[in-house]
Every structure is written in C-alpha cells, then in structure tokens.
N, C-alpha and C positions, 0 to 999 in steps of 0.2 A: 606575744607574737609580731615582729616587727612588719609596715605597712606602709611602701616607698607608690607614688601614683606617675606613671612615667606620660607631661606634658610633652610630644611632635610637632614644634613646629616647622614653617618652613622656612621660614629666619627670624632672628630675633620681633615682636614688635614692637614701632617707640608708637606712641602714642599720641597722638595731635589730638588738642582743645578741643578745633570744631565739630573734629570725631567722637568727638567725645561724647558731648555738650546729645548732637543727636542721635548717638547706638543708644546713649542714655533713656532721651524722651521713647524711642522705637521700644525700645527694650517695654524700657513700662509701659506700653499702651497694650505691645504684647501681651502682658502682663493682666491686666487687669480684663483684654476684652476676652483669656485664656478661662482667664479666674473665669464670670460671667458662661462663657460658650459649655464651659466642661461641667459647669454644674447645673446647668442645661437638660446634654445630655444623659447626667450619673440617673441624676432623678426620672429622665425618663421615661430608662432604660431598664429603671425600678421598680417603675410603674409593670413596663413589657413584661419583667422575668416574674413582679405578683398575679399578676396577672396571667401568665404564662402554670405559673401553680394552683391555683387558682381552676380552671381552665382543665388543668390534669386529674384534682381533686374532683370534682365534677362528675367526665366524665366515669373517671372507676367507682362510683356510688351509682352512679345512674343502671351502670351495667349487672356493678352489685341488687341494689333494687328487682334487676327485670329475673334475672335469676335466682333471689331469695325466690320471688312470689311466690311458686307454682310448693317449694316447698313449709315453707310459710304455711299454706291452708291445707297443705295436708299434714301439720305439726311434723315436718323435717327437723328438726335441731340439729342434730347430731351434719346435717349437710350441708347444714348453713352454716357451723361451725366451721369446720372446718376451709368450706371454701372461703371462708375471713382470716385464719390463718394463712389464708396458702395464699389470697393476695395482699398480709400484712410482712410476710418475708419475700415475697417478690418486690415490694416494694422499699426501696432501703427508706422512705423520707416520711412513710406513715406512722401511727403515735397507735395508732389504735381505731377500733375498728367496734363499734357495735349495737345491737339489735334494738331499738323501740317501739313498744307497740302497748298505747294505755297506760300508761305512765311503769312501767313494768319489763323489765331490761331480760332478754327471751335468750339471746346471748350475745360476746364481747370478750376483746383478746385482752386487756388484761388481766395481768396474775393473778389476783383477787375478787378481786367488784370494782364495779364504777365507780367512781369518788360522785357524789351527791350532786355537790358546786357547779360539775362539771357538766351533768345531768339538766339542766335549770341552767347551764348558760345560754342553750339557745330550745328556747322553749317558744318562742312564736314561731310567726311565718314568714321566717328568712331562713334563709338559699346558707349561708354565709353568715359568721363570725367571727372578728381575730380578736383570740384569747392569747395568755402570756403564764402560762406553766410556775409555779411554784420558785422549780432552777432557772426561771426568767427568757428562757423560749420560750421564741413567736411560736404563733403556730395557727391558722384557720381554720375553724371550723365544720362543716356542712354536710347539711341536714336532704336526703334525699325522702321524699316522701315513694312507697311501697304500694301501687297497686291505687295510686292518688289518696291514699296513707288511710284503706280499709287495711292495710295489715300489718301497719304501724310505720315509721320511720326507718332509715338506715343511719349511723352520726359517721361526720369521719373526721380523723385529725387529721391534717399533714403542716407539718414543718416546713419552716422556712428561715433553718437555718443554713440549709446547701448553694440555696438563693441572694441569700444577702452577703452570703463571700463572697458570694462574686461579687458584688457589690461593691466589700470592703478593700474588694486588690482594686477595683476601680478605681476609691477614692486613694490607695495610697497611688497608686502610678500619680493619679492630677496633684496627689502632693509632689511627689518627686519631685517632676517640670516642674513646677511653681517657681519649686525651690532653686533647680538649675536659670531657670530666669533669673527670678529674684538675687542669682549670685554672682550669674550673668552682667546684669543689669550694671550691681557696685563696682565688680572689677574694670569696665569703666570708666569707671570716676575715677581710678588710681594711677598716681602717674606715671608709676616706673612699676620693672618686673619684681623688688625685692618686695615694696608693697605687693602686690596682685598676689606672689609666691606666699609675704606673711600671713595673709588673707583668709587667707586658702586652708594653707596650713592649721588655723583660728578653727577657722567655720568647720572641713571635716575631724577635729578633734576631739570638735565633739557630739559626733558625727559615730566614727565607724572608734569601736574600743577596743586600744592596739595599746604595745608595751612607748612603742618610739613611730612615728607618720615621715614621713621629710618626702620629697620632692623632685625626680632626675627631670628633668627640660634638655627632649635632645632638639640642638638648634640643623636641620635637617642640612641646607646652605650650605655650613659650613663646616659642620659633622665636626660639635663641639657637644660639649656634655658640662651641665649643669646638678648641683647639687643645691635644695635649695631646703637648710633647715637654722630651726630658732631667727626669723629674719636675713641670714643671708642667704646670700646667691655666689657658690663654687665651684668655681673652673673643674675641673675632674682631665684626668687622660685623656689626651687625644683617640688611641687607641682599643680605646675600652666603649668606643659610639659602636662598631660591627655586636660588640656581647647585648647593651644596654636597648637598641635595635633590636634585635633577634629575639630577646626577650618579649620586647615590650608588642613584637605582633604573630605573638602562641598565642595557637587559640585560647578558646572559656574567657572566664570571667570570671570570681578574678586568676589571675593565675598565681600558681602557689609553687615557688621553690624551692626545690634541697638541699640541704647543705651543700654538695655540689659548688651547681648551680650560683646559691651562695656567697662561696668565696670563689668563682671566674667572676665576677661583677670589680670588683678589687676599691671598695668600699672602706671609709674610712671606722676603723678596728672598733669603736662604740658604735656602729651601723646594725654591725655580726654580729652581736651579740645573741641573741636567737639562733636556734634551730632549725623554727620557723618562719617565711616570709609570703606575706604576700605584692599582688602587685596587678593594681588596676593598672588598664595603659582611659586612654583618654586625649582626644586629638581636635 
C-alpha cells in the first residue's frame, strides 16, 4: 500500500534563524513541561482508576457477605452458590468468588477447586492484597467477613486489566504528543523545505508500514502543489490543486482512496503502482 501525507500551508514558509532559535527553545520548554505534567496526570489517573476498582469490589463483597449470612447459618449452600454464580456472570471484571469458613471452602466459582496457593495468599486481617496470576494478569483479592467472621469470610478476585488498558491508552496518547513536539522542534532547526520534507519522510518511514511514502504540499496562496519524495521537492501541475485539496478535506482519518481516486491525482507512474492508497492530511 502507498501512503502520502498532505501538508497544507497558507504559504510556503521561509525559515528565519532568530525565529528558529526562539521556536526551538520554546518547543524544548513545552516538551519538558508536558512530559512532567503528563506523567503526574497519568499517575494520578492510574491511582484514581485502581481506587475505583477496589471500591467497586468492596461494595460487591459487602453486599454478598450480607446476603449470604442467613443462608450459611441455615446451611443453604445451594442458594449461596447460585448467588455467587449470578454475580460472577453479571460482573465481567470478577475472576472468582468463594466462601471460606474455618479453613474450609464452602462454595466457590472455580471450574474444579480453589487453588491452595490462592487461599493462603490472603490469610491475615487484611482487606485487600494485590496478586498476579500464572498468566501474568494483575488482580485484587478482597476479603470480607460474614457476620464479623462468625460465618466465615467471602473472598473475591477482580481484574485490573480493563482499567490498566485505559491507562496504557492514555500513555500512548502521551507518547504520541511528545513525538509530535519533538518532531516540530527538530523541523524548526532545518533551513529549508527540502530538508524538512526529507527529515519527515525518514521519520515517518520508521513509523508507517507501507510500500511508498511521500508528501504532497499544498500552498494555498499560490495554489501550487509540490511533491516531496526521496529528499527532493518537485512542482506538480497547477490544475490538480483542487483535486488534492478535495482529497485532503474528506472526512475520516486516514482517507483511503479507490483506484479511480488514485488515477485522478495524476501522480507519477511509479507512485500509482498500488491499488490501495491512504492519505493522512495534516495542517
């Protein structure tokens, strides 16, 4: 698949050395400040999410312990089992539930039996411990007393995976933002458009998996179309400006072109060899 990126300029920029120096300094300051602030935000967001997981698990455990108390006292373990099964199926993040009384498992939701190592993992007077499964999944084990411990304890396992995925997503966004700032800072230090496009092509070739990568630069004031490929900047025919502008204005990101769309661009033959092409407009 071929990929080209449309860069739209009000006019072709002329790089001034003083402006370059100031822009580089400000960009560096923004990157460093952004790095520090975003790390604090991610850490606080992570703590808030995991606190929410713990609070949700404790709410479930407290309610189940209260509902199970009378049933355990009259030895109606079938009703307790059904209650745990229903709760497990209604809460996707729950990994397991079991009731332990005097080191004996009364009911549980495991396919076979409760792992002995799990029973021993939370035996002290602690409400919660953080554990990791054999498949390296992080989860919290909550222990909740039933009738102040007289009827045993309820144990509950809840996965951290859905919440950690949100944290990973935020971290990816953060890294992309830093990459953008870093690229902008390096571009500002380059003397001309040829060097800028060559740098961008090298940078994006390391990121985007495609057969061919090139830039189309639209200069609005002059209604000119420039093709940047292999470190060279070439002027294309003026009449195709509107075609490229319409392509860059389409909704969706990226814009995927049909063979008819590709032919309408009137690009050099070597750039139209693929039947698939994606466009990433940026301004």
